[in-house]
N, C-alpha and C positions, 0 to 999 in steps of 0.2 A: 673449309664451312661449316657453320654452328647451325646448333637447332635451338632455339627458342620457345617457351610455351608463354602465350601472352591473355592475359584476360580482360574483357571490355565489361566490366561489373552493370555499369548504367550506360543508360543513352541522352541524360537528363538537360543534355546541350544542346538537342534536337538538330536540325538541317545547321551545318555552318555555312557563310558565304564561302566561295569558290575561293575567293582571294585569301583569306586564311589556311588554304591546304599546306602550307610550309611553315604556320603558326605552332611548330611542334614545342613551342616553348610553353603555349599555353595549357593551364588547366583543362579547359572546356575543350582543345584537341579529342584527349582522350575519352571524353564521356561523348563526343559529337558523333554527325552522320555525315557522309558526305550527299547521301540524298534518303528523305524523309519524307515518303509520298503517300498518302490516304492510311496515314498511321496516326495514333495519339499516343503520347507518352504519358506514362502513369508517375504518380509522384513516387512511389515505391521504387523506381528506376527502369523498369521495364518498358514493351512497347507494345501495342496490342492493334487488330485490324480497327479502323474506322467504323462509327455505328453506320451501319444503312440508311436510305432513304424510304421513306415510305408515301405515298402519292396519296393529296390529298384531294387537290382539284386543281382544273385549269381556270387561267385570265385570259381575258380577252388580248388580241393582239395590240391595243394598245400600251400593252405593259411594255413594249417594245420600246416605247417612247418616255418611259420612267416608272420606277415603282419606289415605293415606300413601306416598310413596316414601321408601326408605332404601338409600343407595349401599352397598356391599358389595365390599369389595376381597380376594379371597384372596389371589392373587399378581400377578405382571407377568402374567401369562397369562389369568388366570380373575377377571373382575370382572362382580359382577350389578348388576342393577336389581330391587329386592325392594319389592312392591306390597302396601300392607296395605288390605285392606276388613275388613268387622265379621268376626272371626273365621277369616279364610284371609289367607293369605301367598302372593302369586305370584311366578313367580320367570323373570326374564330376563337372556338374556345376547347382546350384539353385536345387539338388536334383535330376536331372538326368545325365543318364551316357551319354558321348560322344563317338560315336561309327562311323565307319569308317576312323580310325585313318591314316592321309596321302592318304586317299583314298585308301586301302590296301585292304579294306572290313573287315580286325580284329577290335575288339572292343576295343584294349588293343596296347602299344607300347612295342618292345621286349626291355630289359635293358637288356643285356646279363652279362652282371658283376655284377646285384643286385641280387645276388644268397639268397638262405635264411639264408645261413650261416652270410649275411651280412647285412639283413635286422635290427635283433633283438638291435644293437648296432651302427646303422648309424644314421647320425647328417648330417644337410644340413643349406643351408644360401640362401638366394635370393636380387639380385638386381634386378630392372626393369623385361626385359623378359627372365632372366637367373637363373637359380638355381644349385645350388652347390652341391653335394652330395659326403660325405667324410665318408671313415672308412679306421681303418689301415692297413687293407688286402686289399683294392681296390685302383687301381687309382681315384682321384678326377673324379666323372663324372658331363658335363655340359648339362643340359635340357635346350632348348629353345622353347618357345611358338612363333608358326609362325604368319603366316596373319589369320588365323582361328581358332577358336577353338578346331578343330579337327587335327591342324599344330603343330606336336611336332619332334623335333630331340635331340638326344642323342648322346655324344660322348668324348672321353677320354679328361680331363683338358690338355690343351697344355701350358705350364709353359714359359715365356718368359728369366726366370733365377731361377733357384733353389739355396736357400742357400744351403754352404757346412758345413762341420765339418770332423775335424781329427779323422775317426775311427780305421786308423790304422798309426798313427804320427811317422814320420821318420824323421831324422835330419842327413844329410848327407856334406861332407865338397870337392867340387867338384874341381879339379886342374886346376884352370884358375884364371885369372884377369879379375876384371870385369870394364867398364866403362860406368860409366852414363853420361847423357848429361845433368840433371837439377838436384841438390838436394831434389827438391819436385815438387808436383803435378803429371804429368803425366809423366813417364819416359823412354827416348827408353835408354836400355842397351845392350852392345855389349861385347861377351866375348872372350877373348884369345884363347879360344879352344870351341869343338864343345861339350856343357855341357847340352843342353837343348833339349826337345823334346817335343811334342804336348800334354802330359798330365798333361807337369807343368802347363799350365793354371789353376789359380783360387788356386796357389799354393804360398810359401812365399820365400824371400829373405831376412835371416835375415844379419846386417852388424855391425861389431864390431867396435864404441863402441856404435854406434847409428845409426838409420834405419832402418825400414821394411818396405819391398817392396811388393804388391801383384802384380804376372803376371797376365796381362789381356787376355794378346795376345801372341802366338807363329808366329814368324816370321821365323827363322831358328834354325842349332843348336847353333849357336853364337849370336844370336839377339831375343830380347824378346821387349814387351811392357810393363811397369809395373805402379802401381798407389803406391803414396808415402803416407800408413798410418802413419808411423813415418818418419818423412823428415832425410836428409843425412845433414851432417855439410855442405857438398860441394858437387862439383863433378868432385873431383879430383880421381884417378883410385885405386877401391879396392883389395889389393892383395890378393892373393890368402889365404887360413888360416884366413882373417879377417873378412870372410862370410859364412853363410853356408845355404842350401835349404832346407826348410822345407814342407815336401810331407804328402800322405795320405790324406787329404781332399776328402771326396765323396760327391757326393748329398746327402742331407739329406732326401732326399724322395726318395725311388724308392721300386722294386718288393724287394729287398736284405734289405733295411733301414726299409722298413714300409713308410706306406702315414700318411697323417695329419688325426686325431680323430674328431676334433671340428671343425667347423667353424663359421665365422659372419662377417660381414660388417658395419663397424664403423668410422664417419671422414672420408669417403675416401678412405680407406684402406679395405681391405680383410686380416682378421687374421685369422690363424690357430693354433691350440692349441694342443700339444701333439701329439706322433708317436709312433710305438713300440719300435723303439730303442732311441728316446728322448721323454717320456714319460710326461716330465715335462719344456716342451719348448713351448715358445709361439713366433709366428713370425707375421708380420705386413709386408704387401705390399708396394712398392712406391706408393706414394701419386695420385691417380686418374689413375693408372696402377696395377688393382688387381692381374694378373698373373705374374707379375715383382716383384721377392725378391731380388733382387740385393741390397746389403747394399753399393755400390760403394762409394762414398766419404764422406758420413755420412753427408750430407745435409738434412735439417729439413724435407725434402719430401721424403728421402731418404729410402729403407727395414730396417726393425727392426728387436729386437731378445732380448729377455731376457728367463732365466732359472730359475725357482722358488724353490731356494735350503733352507730350512728352517729345514733341520733336521731329515726329514719325507719324506716319499715318497708321492708324490703329481702327479699322473696322472690324466692330463686334461683330464674331459669328458663333458664337456658342455663350451659355452662363452655366453653370454649374453649382447647386447648392450641396457643399459638403462643411468640413470644419469650420470653412468662411464661404461666404459668397466670392466665386471665381470667374471672373470674365476672361474669356479668350477672345483674342483679335488677329489680323493677319499681321502684325507688326509682333507681340509679343502676349504673357501672360500676366495680368493682374488676379488682385484680390482686395476687398475690402476688409482691413481690421476691423477686428473689435476688442476692447480693453477686458477682459475679466468677464468675457460674455456680454457686456453692455448689448442693448440693441443696437441698432444703425439707426439713426436721428439724423433730420434736415442740419443739425448743428456739427455733429461728428462724423459726416460722410466724409470720406475719403479714399481712393481709389490709388492705389500703388503697384507697380510694374515690379514684377520679380526677375522674369526671364524674357529672352529676347528670340523665342524660337519661330511665333507664328504658328496659325492653327488654319486648316486645311478646311475652306468652305465646306458646306454640307454633309461633313461627318463629325455625328454628334459626339460629344467627348463622352467615355464610360466610367466609372467606378470600379476599380480592382484593389480588393484589400488595402482600402485606402488610400490609394494614390488615383489622379484623374490622368487618365489616358488619355491622348490627342495623338491624330495625324500630323506632321509640320505639313506648314503650307506649301510644300513643294512636293509631298508625297512620297519622299524618299526616306523618310527615317517614321519611326513609334518613339514616342517620349510619354514619359508619368512625371507629372507636376505633383509634389509632393511636400507635405512642412518636412523641416529639418529642425530640429532643438539647437544642433549644434550653431546653423547662421540664425536662428530665429523669424525664419523665413522661410519662403518656398523654393526649391528648386526642380529643376527640371533635368533626369537623367534619360540616355538613352535605351531602351530597352531591344532594341533591332539591331546595335552595334555590330552583333555578329552574325546577324543575319536580313541584313538590308536588301538583298537580293531579291525576296518573296514578297517584298513592295512593288507591285508592278500596276501603277496609276490606282490608288486602292481609291473605292467609291461610297463606301457604307462598312460600319462596324456596331458591332455589338458584342455583349459577355453573356457566357452562360456560368454562374458562381459555381462552384462546387457543391454536389449532393449529400458525397460520403469520402469515408478518405482514402476511395479508389481513383480518384480523378484531384486533378487541380482546376482550378478555374481557368476557362479555355475564352480568350479573346480571340473572335474570329472577325476577319479584314476581306473582304471582298476586291478582288483585281479586276480591275475594268479589262485590261491590255488585253488578257487572257481566259477572263474569266475563271480562276481559280480561286480556291479559298486558300489564306494562311491562317494557319489555327495556331495560336501560341498558349501554350502550357503553361499555366504560373502560379506559383507557389511562394510567395513571399517569405514563409517562414523555413523554408529550406532554400532558399534560394535559386529556384528554380525555374528559367526560362527557357522554354523545350519549346522551338516554331517548329512545324511541319506543314507540307503542301498538299491540299484535297482539290482534290481533279474528279471531272464526273462525265459522262457521254453527253456533255454540253456545256454550258456556260453558266457559272453561279450569278445572278443578276443585284440581289438583296437578301438580306440574313437580320434577322430577328429573333430576339428570346422572351418568351411568356413563362417567366419564374423558371421552370426545369425543360422547357420543351423548345427546342432552337427550329424556325421557321426557314426556308428558305425559298426563293422563287428561281426556277432554274429554266433556261431557253434549251429547250431540244429539239433536234430534227428527228421525226415519226414521220414515217412513210413519206418521206420527201418534202415534209414541210413543215415550217421553223412552231412552235407549239412555246406557251408560258405557262408552266407547274409550279402550283404551290407546292413545296413537299416538307416532310419534318423527320427529323433526325429520330432513328429507333433503335434501340442496342438489343431488339431483337432480331434484327434484322442484317442481312451480310450484302443484301442486292441494292441497288438504286431503284426511283421511281418504280417500286415495288407493291405488293397487294399480298395481303398473307389471311390464311383461315386454320381452321383445326380439319374437320373432313369434307372431302370432296372427291369426286371422280372427274367431273369437267367442272371448269373455272370459268365462270364469266365476268360481266364488269370489265372486261380488259381494253375495250374501244381505245383508251387513252396510250395502248400500245400496239396500237394496229397495225399489220404490216411488221412488226419488230420481230428478228428473232430474240427469244427472252431463255435465261435461265431459270431451272426450275431445281426447287428443295425440296423432295416432299418425305416427310416423317425423317428428315435428317439426312437423306440418301441424295446424291446430286443425279437428276436424269439427264436424258438428251434433251440437247435445247430445242426449241421448235418458234413458229412462226405461228404468232397472234393472226386470227381470221374469224372475223365477223364479231370479233368483239372477245373472244373465249381458245381456250386450248384444252384437250382432254388428254388427262394423267395416263403414264404408261401403266402404275395400277393405284388404286385407288386410296388418296390419305386417309390416314386413320386417326392422325394425329394433330399433325400441320402441314402447311405448306406455305412456302411463298415463290412469288415470280415476280422478276423483275429483270434489269440491266447489271450487266456485273460490273467491278471495279476492281482494281487489282493494285494489292500495296507494294510499292517498289522501295526497299531500305539499300543504302550503300554503306558500307562503313567507310573510314578516312583509310587512307594509305596507312599500312604498318609501320609502326614506328616504336619498340620495345623497349626506349631508352637505355641503352648497352653504356657502360663505363667506357667502353672502346670510342663513345661518338654514335652518330645518328646512323642510321642504314638507306637512308634514302636514294643515293646513290647505287645501292647493290639491287642484283637478281633475287624473287623473293619466289618461296615457294611454300603454299600454305598445305601442310600437309594431312591434319586431319581438325575438324571441327566437333567440339562439344557445343549445343547449344541447348542452352535451360529454359523448359517452357511453364506453363501454368494452364492446363485447361486447351489444349490446343487439339487442334483438328487435322489441320494442314499446313503442310511448308514447305519452299524450296529454297535449298540452298546452295550457292554458286552451282545453276544449272542439275542438280540431284536433288530429286523428290525424297524426303522423310518420309519413312514408312511409321503409318501410326498403327496399325493395326498387321496380323500376321492370317496367311492363307489357311483356312480352316472349315470345319461344316457348319454350316448357314453362316457364313462370316461376311459374304461379301452382299449379302441380300441387308443389311441390315446397316445403322448408321455407325460411322466412326466415333469411338467413344472419346471424349475430350482426356487427353494425357497429362499429367504432369511430372517433370521430372526430367531428365538429360537424355536427347537422342543424338549420337555421333553420324558425324557425315564425312566419309573418305573412305579409301585412302585417296586424295585430288593428286593432279598427275600437274605437271607444265611449272615452269619459271616464268613469272612477269616483273614488272618494273616497281608494281606500285603494293603488291599484296592486300587486295579487297577481298571483301567479303558482301554476295550480293544475296538478299532474303525476299523472297517473293512467293505466291502463291499460283498454282494453276486451277483450282479450283475455290470457290467463294464459301470456306468453312469458317470454323473460330482459329483465331492466331492471336499466341500471346507468348512473346519472347523477353525472358527476362536478362538474360546474361549471353556471352558468348566467351569461349578459353578455346584455344585452337597452336597447333604446334607450328612453329614456323622454321622455315630453312633457310639460311642466308650465303648467298653464295659470295666468297671473298676474291 
């Protein structure tokens, strides 16, 4: 029998896929965990209890049919979280709901066309005070913020020009001679007979042997104005039989043909991607004229268009404005190359395929540290699309390679960028299968990809980030009924669906927890649980500094089976006993290790009626009894107080 001292100095690999339990050859094995629930991995290597959730407001029952969060940043001082449910838009700022919208007395803006069937795959783009909402079954909607936080309007987006496409192409040879007044540019055309009508605007005249004229205005049955996309030889009479009328061009976007599916603003243009009738086409507006998609004379500032023809079906589902204009489709990932930063023009527009993973519809791509992160089409992998100088193009790497088990029918995704060196970028993914939230702590400079799983007493339905504020919509069962709450992650809370305050004896305004047994933390002291009655509870002792009341959630951390890398070989097949555990803490107040509650204070005069003081240092647990097959350490909490574990070292006895 031998005794070994093993040290796990960090947990920066997060929770690893169960299929990796035997991969003791991986360096990530020794920094990983078998389970990492309701914790956050810190860039320094330790883990802490995740933030609690502060209750903000409730949503109507229609949230069950679909809910979507959209971040709207109006200025440096004014940013909002817009939450859409069936035909309603709610507005939040700094964690507070904006009420009395437009002085109507309502707490929401009516958005008639944004129905439950639209919300799930709705995309959007924002510029200044204007937000554009798009979906292939909805005419694009324009939302404007007015002069105040409560001033909002919505209307159909009015286009100055909609691009055309020959859905029902027809070629005819009218019996008339044509006389142009010029061979190129803008041309006035006179016919010898009445062959034109108003529907011929934006149709074409093809001339043999050379000439292609786009009709731009109708004057009479015998006279139209046109633009020469391909000039004529001269301005001589064009005899009947030497020209044909090309018709069948319709508005590309309409209630019949469908509307744009994706949108983004990029380098002075509004780009749209895909529609039900033209799913693989990309359109760009005129420069500085966001609602004008007229290709005109194809000057550099004119509207542009390109179709992704690769031999595979590529329905555009999202666009992203990054280092380049990036196009995400169900079949692959594309970008628009630009030489030396030159602007995109009709003459140089090209869309190049880079990778062929495919993007999941309905989940917006996000940027993390310069990489565009997307969920693959089948929802089984998380990938980042990033430019590589080595290949002089974009590559897609799987950042969920070691943790794909945490992706369970993902339905929403958002990213909270780090605001200090004590945290990494948090990529948050809602899982529709079980209502959990997968949290990936990402820090490219340190090569950290640390996934964890967050759960609550209910189901997460949607997530959104407004600068540093992370909102969620949670479905809970309160007093026997399903409810839908907007809640906000708050680092000052250790409870979910919680409310907090300073001094109080009776806490009112708890109707959102009516009939529920709640946890109570008063002045840092855990009081006995109480049931909320008539929307209130009375504290056992008056709070003088602080209180919080809400629902408990429990961190659950389990290390991987011990494997100390002995020269004699692996010990996976031997019985093991962990004799003693030394856990290093930073400002921790409560922790349970392998079923043993760690003492953070000792008995003494006037001690038990005081809060537990945060402890920094090493705590010893043991001696622990019993030989087992795997030798794992389980860390949890019995009370909702602060927990921050930096490292573990332990004595391990191995039976031969």
